[in-house]
C-alpha positions as CSV (number, residue, x, y, z in Angstrom):
1,M,20.2,-232.9,29.6
2,P,23.9,-231.8,29.6
3,G,23.1,-229.7,26.5
4,L,20.3,-227.9,28.4
5,A,22.5,-227.3,31.4
6,F,25.2,-225.9,29.1
7,F,22.6,-223.6,27.6
8,T,21.4,-222.4,31.1
9,T,25.0,-221.8,32.3
10,Y,25.8,-219.6,29.3
11,A,22.4,-217.9,29.4
12,L,23.4,-216.8,32.9
13,L,26.4,-215.0,31.4
14,V,24.0,-213.3,28.9
15,L,21.7,-212.3,31.8
16,F,24.7,-210.8,33.7
17,W,25.7,-208.8,30.6
18,A,22.1,-207.7,30.1
19,E,21.9,-206.5,33.7
20,I,25.2,-204.5,33.3
21,Y,24.0,-203.0,30.1
22,Y,20.6,-202.0,31.5
23,Q,22.1,-200.6,34.7
24,A,24.6,-198.5,32.7
25,R,21.8,-197.1,30.7
26,A,19.8,-196.3,33.8
27,M,17.0,-198.7,32.6
28,S,15.0,-201.0,34.9
29,T,16.4,-204.6,35.3
30,D,13.3,-205.8,37.1
31,G,12.1,-208.0,34.2
32,L,15.4,-209.6,33.3
33,R,15.6,-212.3,35.9
34,P,11.9,-213.4,35.7
35,T,12.3,-213.5,31.9
36,F,15.4,-215.6,32.2
37,Y,13.6,-218.1,34.5
38,W,10.5,-218.1,32.3
39,I,12.6,-218.8,29.1
40,N,14.5,-221.6,30.8
41,A,11.3,-223.2,32.3
42,V,9.6,-223.1,28.9
43,I,12.7,-224.7,27.1
44,Y,13.0,-227.4,29.8
45,A,9.3,-228.1,29.7
46,I,9.2,-228.4,25.9
47,Q,12.3,-230.6,25.9
48,I,10.9,-232.9,28.6
49,I,7.6,-233.2,26.6
50,L,9.5,-234.1,23.4
51,W,11.5,-236.7,25.3
52,M,8.3,-238.2,26.7
53,V,6.7,-238.3,23.3
54,L,9.9,-239.9,21.8
55,W,9.9,-242.5,24.7
56,W,6.3,-243.3,24.1
57,K,6.4,-243.5,20.3
58,P,9.6,-242.7,18.5
59,V,8.4,-241.4,15.2
60,R,11.0,-240.0,12.7
61,V,9.1,-236.7,12.5
62,M,9.3,-236.3,16.3
63,I,13.1,-237.1,16.3
64,I,13.6,-234.4,13.7
65,L,11.4,-232.0,15.6
66,S,13.4,-232.6,18.8
67,K,16.7,-232.0,17.2
68,M,15.5,-228.9,15.4
69,F,14.1,-227.6,18.7
70,F,17.5,-228.0,20.3
71,A,19.1,-226.3,17.2
72,G,16.7,-223.4,17.7
73,V,17.7,-223.2,21.4
74,S,21.3,-223.0,20.3
75,L,20.6,-220.3,17.7
76,F,18.6,-218.4,20.4
77,A,21.7,-218.5,22.7
78,A,24.0,-217.5,19.9
79,F,21.9,-214.4,19.1
80,G,21.6,-213.6,22.9
81,F,25.4,-213.4,23.0
82,L,25.5,-211.4,19.8
83,L,22.9,-209.0,21.1
84,Y,24.0,-208.3,24.7
85,G,27.7,-209.0,24.2
86,G,27.7,-206.7,21.2
87,R,25.8,-204.0,23.1
88,L,28.1,-204.2,26.0
89,F,31.1,-204.2,23.7
90,L,29.9,-201.0,21.9
91,M,29.0,-199.4,25.2
92,L,32.5,-200.1,26.6
93,Q,34.1,-198.6,23.4
94,R,32.4,-195.3,24.2
95,F,33.9,-195.0,27.6
96,P,36.7,-192.4,28.0
97,V,40.1,-193.7,27.0
98,E,41.5,-193.1,30.5
99,S,39.0,-195.4,32.1
100,K,40.7,-197.9,34.3
101,G,40.4,-201.4,33.0
102,R,38.5,-200.4,29.9
103,R,40.8,-202.1,27.4
104,K,40.8,-205.3,29.4
105,K,37.1,-205.5,29.8
106,L,36.6,-204.6,26.2
107,Q,38.8,-207.5,25.2
108,E,37.1,-209.9,27.6
109,V,33.6,-209.0,26.3
110,G,34.7,-209.2,22.7
111,Y,36.5,-212.5,23.0
112,V,33.8,-214.2,25.1
113,T,31.1,-212.9,22.7
114,T,32.9,-214.2,19.7
115,I,33.7,-217.6,21.2
116,C,30.2,-218.2,22.6
117,F,28.4,-216.9,19.5
118,T,30.6,-219.2,17.3
119,C,30.2,-222.2,19.7
120,F,26.4,-222.0,19.7
121,L,26.2,-221.3,16.0
122,I,28.3,-224.4,15.2
123,R,26.1,-226.4,17.6
124,C,23.0,-225.1,15.8
125,V,24.3,-226.0,12.3
126,M,25.5,-229.5,13.5
127,M,22.1,-230.2,15.1
128,C,20.3,-229.2,11.9
129,L,22.6,-231.5,9.9
130,N,22.1,-234.2,12.5
131,A,18.3,-233.9,12.2
132,F,18.3,-234.6,8.4
133,D,21.4,-236.6,7.7
134,K,21.8,-240.0,9.5
135,A,25.5,-240.0,8.7
136,A,25.9,-236.8,10.9
137,D,24.4,-238.5,13.9
138,L,25.9,-237.1,17.1
139,D,24.1,-239.4,19.5
140,V,25.8,-242.7,18.7
141,L,29.0,-244.3,19.8
142,N,29.9,-245.6,16.4
143,H,32.2,-242.6,15.8
144,P,33.8,-241.9,19.2
145,I,36.6,-239.8,17.6
146,L,34.1,-237.6,15.7
147,N,32.0,-237.2,18.8
148,F,35.1,-236.3,20.8
149,F,36.0,-233.6,18.2
150,Y,32.5,-232.3,18.1
151,Y,32.2,-231.9,21.8
152,L,35.7,-230.6,22.0
153,L,34.8,-227.9,19.5
154,V,31.4,-226.8,20.9
155,E,31.8,-227.4,24.6
156,I,35.2,-228.2,26.0
157,V,37.4,-225.6,24.2
158,P,34.9,-222.8,24.4
159,S,34.4,-223.4,28.1
160,A,38.1,-223.6,28.8
161,L,38.7,-220.4,26.8
162,V,35.9,-218.5,28.6
163,L,37.2,-219.7,32.0
164,F,40.7,-218.6,31.0
165,I,39.6,-215.2,29.7
166,L,37.3,-214.4,32.7
167,R,39.7,-215.7,35.3
168,K,40.0,-213.4,38.3
169,L,42.3,-214.4,41.1
170,P,42.5,-212.2,44.2
171,P,45.8,-210.5,44.7
172,K,48.3,-212.4,46.9
173,R,48.3,-211.1,50.4
174,G,51.6,-210.6,52.1
175,I,52.3,-212.2,55.5
176,T,51.0,-209.8,58.1
177,Q,52.7,-209.6,61.4
178,Y,50.7,-210.0,64.5
179,H,50.2,-206.7,66.3
180,P,48.8,-206.9,69.9
181,I,45.9,-204.6,70.6
182,H,46.8,-202.0,73.4
Protein backbone atom coordinates (compact mmCIF):
# COMPACT_ATOMS: atom_id res chain seq x y z
CA MET A 1 0.00 0.00 0.00
CA PRO A 2 2.79 2.54 0.69
CA GLY A 3 4.17 1.88 -2.79
CA LEU A 4 0.78 2.70 -4.32
CA ALA A 5 0.53 5.88 -2.26
CA PHE A 6 4.06 6.80 -3.39
CA PHE A 7 2.98 6.27 -7.01
CA THR A 8 -0.16 8.40 -6.57
CA THR A 9 1.77 11.22 -4.91
CA TYR A 10 4.27 11.43 -7.72
CA ALA A 11 1.55 10.95 -10.34
CA LEU A 12 0.03 14.17 -8.97
CA LEU A 13 3.25 15.96 -9.88
CA VAL A 14 3.05 14.52 -13.41
CA LEU A 15 -0.58 15.70 -13.59
CA PHE A 16 0.47 19.19 -12.50
CA TRP A 17 3.17 19.31 -15.18
CA ALA A 18 0.75 17.99 -17.81
CA GLU A 19 -1.76 20.72 -16.90
CA ILE A 20 0.94 23.40 -17.18
CA TYR A 21 2.09 22.02 -20.52
CA TYR A 22 -1.42 21.83 -21.99
CA GLN A 23 -2.38 25.28 -20.72
CA ALA A 24 0.81 26.80 -22.18
CA ARG A 25 -0.06 25.21 -25.53
CA ALA A 26 -3.65 26.51 -25.28
CA MET A 27 -4.95 22.93 -25.29
CA SER A 28 -7.88 21.66 -23.24
CA THR A 29 -7.04 20.19 -19.83
CA ASP A 30 -10.57 18.88 -19.23
CA GLY A 31 -9.62 15.22 -19.64
CA LEU A 32 -6.45 15.21 -17.53
CA ARG A 33 -7.94 14.98 -14.04
CA PRO A 34 -10.56 12.34 -14.90
CA THR A 35 -7.82 10.32 -16.63
CA PHE A 36 -5.63 10.65 -13.53
CA TYR A 37 -8.47 9.43 -11.28
CA TRP A 38 -9.38 6.62 -13.69
CA ILE A 39 -5.77 5.37 -13.96
CA ASN A 40 -5.35 5.40 -10.19
CA ALA A 41 -8.68 3.64 -9.62
CA VAL A 42 -7.77 0.91 -12.11
CA ILE A 43 -4.30 0.43 -10.59
CA TYR A 44 -5.69 0.25 -7.04
CA ALA A 45 -8.49 -2.13 -8.10
CA ILE A 46 -6.10 -4.49 -9.90
CA GLN A 47 -3.68 -4.45 -6.96
CA ILE A 48 -6.47 -5.16 -4.46
CA ILE A 49 -7.73 -8.05 -6.62
CA LEU A 50 -4.18 -9.45 -6.80
CA TRP A 51 -3.84 -9.18 -3.01
CA MET A 52 -7.16 -10.96 -2.50
CA VAL A 53 -6.19 -13.78 -4.87
CA LEU A 54 -2.80 -14.10 -3.13
CA TRP A 55 -4.51 -14.17 0.26
CA TRP A 56 -6.96 -16.82 -0.92
CA LYS A 57 -4.45 -19.02 -2.74
CA PRO A 58 -0.80 -17.93 -2.83
CA VAL A 59 0.41 -19.55 -6.06
CA ARG A 60 3.94 -18.77 -7.31
CA VAL A 61 2.60 -17.55 -10.67
CA MET A 62 0.30 -15.05 -8.93
CA ILE A 63 3.17 -13.80 -6.77
CA ILE A 64 5.24 -13.20 -9.91
CA LEU A 65 2.28 -11.55 -11.64
CA SER A 66 1.69 -9.25 -8.65
CA LYS A 67 5.32 -8.16 -8.56
CA MET A 68 5.45 -7.69 -12.33
CA PHE A 69 2.27 -5.60 -12.17
CA PHE A 70 3.88 -3.28 -9.65
CA ALA A 71 7.03 -3.16 -11.80
CA GLY A 72 4.81 -2.13 -14.71
CA VAL A 73 3.20 0.60 -12.59
CA SER A 74 6.67 1.91 -11.72
CA LEU A 75 7.70 1.83 -15.39
CA PHE A 76 4.48 3.67 -16.29
CA ALA A 77 5.32 6.38 -13.72
CA ALA A 78 8.91 6.64 -14.99
CA PHE A 79 7.71 7.21 -18.54
CA GLY A 80 5.11 9.72 -17.29
CA PHE A 81 7.93 11.77 -15.77
CA LEU A 82 10.02 11.41 -18.90
CA LEU A 83 7.13 12.43 -21.17
CA TYR A 84 5.67 15.41 -19.32
CA GLY A 85 8.83 16.49 -17.52
CA GLY A 86 10.71 16.34 -20.81
CA ARG A 87 7.97 18.26 -22.65
CA LEU A 88 7.88 20.94 -19.96
CA PHE A 89 11.68 21.16 -19.92
CA LEU A 90 11.83 21.60 -23.71
CA MET A 91 9.02 24.14 -23.61
CA LEU A 92 10.82 26.18 -20.93
CA GLN A 93 14.00 26.11 -23.01
CA ARG A 94 12.19 27.91 -25.82
CA PHE A 95 11.10 30.84 -23.62
CA PRO A 96 12.97 34.10 -24.19
CA VAL A 97 16.25 34.37 -22.29
CA GLU A 98 15.09 37.44 -20.38
CA SER A 99 12.10 35.58 -18.88
CA LYS A 100 12.10 36.01 -15.12
CA GLY A 101 12.77 32.78 -13.27
CA ARG A 102 13.24 30.78 -16.48
CA ARG A 103 16.62 29.32 -15.53
CA LYS A 104 15.47 28.33 -12.04
CA LYS A 105 12.29 26.64 -13.33
CA LEU A 106 14.26 24.93 -16.08
CA GLN A 107 16.68 23.50 -13.51
CA GLU A 108 13.85 22.47 -11.17
CA VAL A 109 11.98 20.60 -13.89
CA GLY A 110 15.17 19.01 -15.23
CA TYR A 111 16.39 17.83 -11.83
CA VAL A 112 13.01 16.54 -10.66
CA THR A 113 12.40 14.75 -13.98
CA THR A 114 15.79 13.07 -13.82
CA ILE A 115 15.46 12.09 -10.15
CA CYS A 116 11.93 10.73 -10.46
CA PHE A 117 12.54 8.91 -13.75
CA THR A 118 15.63 7.25 -12.26
CA CYS A 119 13.85 6.42 -9.00
CA PHE A 120 10.89 4.72 -10.70
CA LEU A 121 13.12 2.97 -13.23
CA ILE A 122 15.29 1.51 -10.42
CA ARG A 123 12.10 0.45 -8.64
CA CYS A 124 10.89 -1.26 -11.84
CA VAL A 125 14.16 -3.13 -12.33
CA MET A 126 14.30 -4.20 -8.69
CA MET A 127 10.70 -5.43 -8.75
CA CYS A 128 11.46 -7.47 -11.89
CA LEU A 129 14.50 -8.99 -10.20
CA ASN A 130 12.43 -9.58 -7.08
CA ALA A 131 9.78 -11.42 -9.09
CA PHE A 132 12.17 -14.00 -10.54
CA ASP A 133 15.07 -14.19 -8.07
CA LYS A 134 14.32 -15.27 -4.49
CA ALA A 135 17.67 -13.88 -3.34
CA ALA A 136 16.51 -10.37 -4.36
CA ASP A 137 13.37 -10.52 -2.20
CA LEU A 138 12.44 -7.04 -1.00
CA ASP A 139 9.57 -8.10 1.24
CA VAL A 140 11.48 -9.91 3.99
CA LEU A 141 13.24 -8.75 7.09
CA ASN A 142 16.14 -11.17 6.67
CA HIS A 143 18.23 -8.41 5.11
CA PRO A 144 17.27 -5.21 6.95
CA ILE A 145 20.38 -3.37 5.77
CA LEU A 146 19.69 -4.20 2.11
CA ASN A 147 16.04 -3.23 2.55
CA PHE A 148 17.13 0.03 4.15
CA PHE A 149 19.45 0.85 1.23
CA TYR A 150 16.80 -0.10 -1.33
CA TYR A 151 14.14 2.14 0.22
CA LEU A 152 16.72 4.84 0.84
CA LEU A 153 17.63 4.77 -2.87
CA VAL A 154 14.12 4.59 -4.37
CA GLU A 155 11.99 6.52 -1.86
CA ILE A 156 13.72 8.47 0.88
CA VAL A 157 16.54 10.19 -1.03
CA PRO A 158 14.42 10.99 -4.11
CA SER A 159 11.63 12.40 -1.93
CA ALA A 160 14.09 14.49 0.08
CA LEU A 161 15.74 15.78 -3.10
CA VAL A 162 12.41 16.64 -4.71
CA LEU A 163 11.27 18.45 -1.57
CA PHE A 164 14.58 20.33 -1.43
CA ILE A 165 14.47 21.30 -5.11
CA LEU A 166 10.82 22.36 -5.05
CA ARG A 167 10.98 24.18 -1.73
CA LYS A 168 9.28 27.53 -1.78
CA LEU A 169 9.18 29.60 1.34
CA PRO A 170 7.32 32.88 1.37
CA PRO A 171 9.53 35.94 1.81
CA LYS A 172 10.02 37.14 5.37
CA ARG A 173 7.79 40.02 6.27
CA GLY A 174 9.19 42.92 8.13
CA ILE A 175 7.57 44.05 11.35
CA THR A 176 4.88 46.48 10.38
CA GLN A 177 4.03 49.36 12.62
CA TYR A 178 0.48 49.83 13.74
CA HIS A 179 -1.10 52.81 12.04
CA PRO A 180 -4.44 53.99 13.39
CA ILE A 181 -7.17 54.58 10.86
CA HIS A 182 -8.28 58.26 10.73
